[in-house]
C-alpha positions in Angstrom: 120.7 89.6 74.6 119.2 92.9 75.0 121.0 95.3 76.4 119.2 98.2 78.1 120.0 101.3 80.4 116.8 102.0 82.8 114.2 100.5 84.0 111.3 101.7 81.5 113.0 100.7 78.7 113.5 96.9 80.5 109.5 96.9 81.2 109.4 97.5 77.3 111.7 94.7 76.4 109.6 92.0 78.7 106.3 93.5 78.2 107.3 93.0 73.9 108.2 89.3 74.8 105.6 88.3 76.9 103.1 89.7 74.0 105.0 87.3 71.4 104.7 84.2 73.9 101.1 84.5 74.8 100.3 85.4 71.0 102.2 82.1 70.2 100.2 80.0 72.7 97.1 82.0 73.8 95.6 79.1 75.5 98.1 79.0 77.7 97.5 81.5 80.6 100.4 80.6 82.3 102.8 81.7 80.3 101.5 85.7 80.6 101.0 85.1 84.2 104.9 84.5 85.0 105.4 87.2 82.6 103.4 90.0 84.9 104.9 88.7 87.6 108.5 89.5 86.5 107.2 93.0 85.5 105.8 93.4 89.0 109.0 92.6 90.5 110.9 95.1 88.1 108.6 97.8 89.3 108.6 97.2 92.8 112.5 97.0 92.5 112.4 100.4 90.5 110.2 102.3 93.0 112.6 101.0 95.7 115.5 102.5 93.5 114.7 105.7 93.0 114.3 106.8 96.4 117.6 108.1 96.7 117.6 109.9 100.4 121.3 110.6 100.5 121.2 112.4 96.9 118.2 114.0 97.6 120.0 115.7 101.3 123.4 116.2 99.2 121.1 118.5 96.7 119.3 120.2 99.3 122.3 121.6 100.8 124.0 122.5 97.5 120.9 124.5 96.7 120.9 126.1 100.1 124.4 127.4 99.5 123.8 128.7 96.2 120.4 130.3 97.1 122.5 132.2 100.3 125.4 133.4 97.5 122.2 134.7 95.0 121.1 136.7 97.9 124.1 138.2 98.7 124.4 139.1 95.0 121.0 140.5 94.9 121.8 143.4 97.5 124.7 145.2 96.5 127.6 145.9 99.8 127.1 149.4 101.3 130.3 150.4 99.4 128.2 149.6 96.4 124.7 151.1 97.1 127.2 154.2 98.4 128.6 154.7 95.2 125.6 153.8 93.4 123.3 157.1 95.1 126.5 159.2 94.2 126.6 158.1 91.2 122.8 158.6 90.3 123.0 162.1 91.1 125.2 162.4 88.1 123.3 160.4 85.9 125.7 157.1 86.3 124.6 153.4 86.3 127.2 152.6 88.6 128.1 148.7 89.1 125.0 147.3 89.0 125.0 145.4 85.5 128.1 143.9 86.6 126.2 142.5 89.7 123.6 140.8 87.2 126.3 139.0 85.5 127.5 137.4 88.1 124.1 136.5 90.0 123.3 134.5 86.4 126.5 132.6 86.4 125.5 131.4 89.9 122.3 130.2 88.9 123.8 128.3 85.7 126.5 126.6 88.3 123.8 125.8 90.5 121.6 124.3 87.6 124.5 122.3 86.2 125.0 120.8 89.4 121.9 119.5 90.3 122.3 117.9 86.7 125.2 116.0 87.6 123.9 115.1 90.7 120.9 113.4 89.0 122.9 111.9 86.5 124.8 110.4 89.3 121.8 109.2 91.1 120.6 107.7 87.9 123.6 105.9 87.1 124.1 104.1 91.0 120.0 103.3 90.5 120.6 101.1 86.7 124.0 99.8 88.4 122.2 98.5 91.5 118.7 97.4 89.3 120.0 94.4 87.4 121.3 92.4 90.8 118.2 93.6 92.8 115.9 92.3 89.9 117.7 89.0 89.7 117.9 88.3 93.3 114.0 89.4 93.6 112.9 86.7 91.0 115.2 84.0 92.7 113.7 84.8 95.5 110.0 85.4 94.8 109.0 83.7 91.6 111.5 80.6 91.1 111.4 79.9 94.6 107.9 79.7 94.8 107.7 77.8 91.6 109.9 75.3 93.5 107.7 74.8 96.4 104.5 74.6 94.5 103.5 70.9 95.1 105.0 71.1 98.6 102.7 73.9 99.6 99.6 72.4 98.5 100.4 69.3 100.0 101.3 70.2 103.3 97.9 71.6 103.9 96.2 68.0 102.8 96.0 66.9 106.5 93.5 70.0 106.8 91.1 69.0 103.9 91.4 65.2 103.9 89.8 63.3 107.0 89.6 59.5 108.2 87.0 57.3 106.1 86.0 59.7 103.6 85.5 59.0 99.9 86.9 61.7 97.6 86.5 62.2 94.1 88.6 63.0 91.3 89.3 63.1 87.6 92.1 63.3 85.2 95.5 62.9 85.9 97.0 66.1 88.0 100.3 66.1 89.8 99.3 68.4 92.0 95.8 66.8 93.3 98.2 63.2 93.3 100.9 64.6 95.8 97.8 66.4 97.5 96.4 63.1 98.2 99.3 60.8 98.9 100.4 63.3 101.5 97.1 63.0 103.3 97.6 59.0 102.9 100.1 58.7 104.7 98.1 59.9 108.2 95.0 58.9 107.2 93.0 56.0 105.6 90.3 57.2 102.9 88.8 56.2 99.5 89.3 58.1 96.2 87.1 56.9 93.0 88.5 58.7 89.6 86.8 59.4 86.5 88.5 57.6 83.7 88.3 60.9 81.7 87.4 59.8 78.4 88.7 59.7 75.5 92.1 60.7 76.5 91.7 57.8 79.7 93.8 60.2 81.9 92.3 58.9 84.7 93.2 55.2 84.7 97.1 56.7 85.1 95.8 58.8 88.0 94.0 56.0 89.7 97.4 53.8 88.8 99.7 56.4 90.3 97.0 56.6 93.8 97.0 53.0 94.1 100.8 52.4 93.8 100.9 55.0 97.2 98.5 53.2 98.8 95.1 54.3 98.5 92.2 52.7 98.1 91.3 53.3 94.6 88.3 53.1 92.3 87.8 54.1 88.5 84.5 54.6 87.3 83.2 56.0 84.0 82.0 59.7 83.5 78.6 58.5 82.6 78.9 57.2 86.1 79.6 60.2 87.8 76.3 61.6 89.0 75.5 57.9 90.2 78.6 58.0 92.4 77.7 61.1 93.9 75.9 60.4 97.2 78.4 58.4 98.4 81.0 61.1 98.2 82.1 63.4 100.5 84.2 65.7 98.9 85.6 66.8 95.6 89.4 67.9 94.8 89.8 69.0 91.2 93.3 70.4 89.6 93.1 73.1 87.6 94.8 74.4 83.6 93.9 78.2 85.4 92.1 80.1 87.2 90.5 83.3 86.1 89.9 86.5 87.6 86.5 86.2 88.5 87.0 83.2 90.3 85.9 80.7 87.6 88.8 77.9 86.4 89.7 76.0 83.2 90.1 72.1 84.3 90.3 69.0 82.2 87.1 67.9 80.4 84.4 66.1 82.8 85.4 68.7 85.5 82.5 70.7 84.9 80.1 67.6 85.0 81.7 66.7 88.2 81.2 70.0 89.9 77.4 70.5 88.9 77.0 67.4 90.1 78.7 68.0 93.2 76.8 71.2 93.6 73.4 69.2 93.0 74.0 66.9 96.2 75.8 70.0 98.3 79.2 68.3 98.3 82.2 71.0 98.5 84.4 70.9 95.8 88.5 71.7 96.3 90.5 72.9 93.8 94.2 72.4 94.1 96.3 75.1 92.1 99.5 77.0 92.3 99.6 80.9 92.5 101.3 81.4 88.9 98.1 79.9 87.6 96.1 82.5 88.7 95.6 85.1 85.4 93.6 88.2 85.5 91.6 87.4 82.2 87.7 87.6 83.1 85.5 85.0 81.2 83.3 87.3 79.7 82.3 84.5 77.0 82.7 81.1 78.7 82.5 79.4 75.6 86.0 80.5 75.0 87.5 78.4 77.5 85.7 75.5 76.6 88.8 73.9 74.5 88.5 71.3 71.9 91.3 69.4 70.1 91.8 67.1 66.6 88.8 64.8 66.8 91.1 61.8 65.6 91.3 60.2 69.0 87.4 59.9 69.1 87.2 59.0 65.1 89.7 58.5 63.3 90.1 59.2 59.6 90.2 55.9 58.2 86.9 54.6 59.3 85.2 55.9 55.6 82.3 57.3 54.9 80.7 58.2 58.3 83.4 61.5 58.8 81.3 63.2 56.5 78.0 62.5 57.8 78.3 63.4 61.4 80.4 66.8 63.4 82.8 64.9 65.9 83.8 67.1 68.9 86.8 66.0 71.3 86.7 68.6 74.4 90.0 69.0 76.6 89.2 71.7 78.8 86.2 72.7 80.5 85.4 76.0 82.2 83.8 75.7 85.6 82.2 78.4 86.9 83.3 79.9 90.5 79.7 79.3 91.9 80.7 75.7 91.7 83.3 75.8 93.3 84.1 76.1 97.1 87.4 76.7 98.0 90.9 76.8 95.9 93.9 75.5 97.9 97.2 77.1 96.5 100.6 76.9 97.5 100.5 79.9 100.2 97.0 78.9 101.8 93.7 78.8 100.8 90.7 81.3 99.3 87.0 80.9 98.1 87.0 82.4 95.0 85.4 85.6 95.8 89.0 86.4 97.1 90.9 85.5 93.9 90.7 89.3 92.8 92.8 90.0 95.9 95.2 87.5 95.1 95.8 88.9 91.4 96.4 92.2 93.2 98.9 90.8 95.3 100.6 89.0 92.3 100.2 91.5 89.6 100.7 95.2 88.6 97.1 96.7 87.5 99.5 98.2 84.3 100.2 94.5 83.5 97.0 93.1 83.1 97.1 93.7 79.4 100.0 92.5 77.5 
């Protein structure tokens, strides 16, 4: 538990926590995205709570009262003026120094009252800040996460039509529910690339087949040969970058490039929390590889010293290979991703 007294302190605490989380898992961009959404909620609540109109009106009334008192004090009453003019003939100063001291006291009391009013407004604001932040996080973030799969699956009938041939790759729960929802109303066929060496495609094909969908598994090397029969590509995404490119399971780039060659549309089913403000300045950075033991085991002897084994796990897919993103609140082309980023994150939180 960490104690905080104002929104700025809370922002610093959450930012520091987000920095440590992203440093621990730099490839898991969704972690930083959730932190950025929390930061935006805090900033929005802070800006709303600082608009204390009632306190401002109270301050203005007090300030006006004290200004009137200062004005009366600056010009001495008629009796004082008469006395001053009379005493000036004999060289005396009169009552003017006493009035100046009273004027300073009134201003001092006025400043103190303004400080007390500002402190009262800050305490009231900070007192109401915590429940409002919790409420906004529950309504804007947690509810969105709970409804991610349903929000995407509900749009399936808009994009999947009868007697189509759909092709996908890997195992994605988002894509699985998207196709399953479409299969509840329409008949179509799905071709699944096996996604070696993890063979996630086998698990995906089994799940779709159990849902009553006509499913065929093909080797990754047969993707280009099968593409002329395909009407539409449906992909999942590990992350979506600021330029509209995406990081997806290995083989996705091959599938999207083959679809581009055959003018086949590519749909990407992804949740909004996977949108990241990170730019793909070096696309090779996002072609992620893992330990090669699933491809070539260490026990296989002297060949280990003679070959270099690479085991890619994620591919970077360029935005020009994607036709449309289908997210939990609607759909958008790759060129519209920057608008979605502006809606979900604050520009100050681009870098954690």
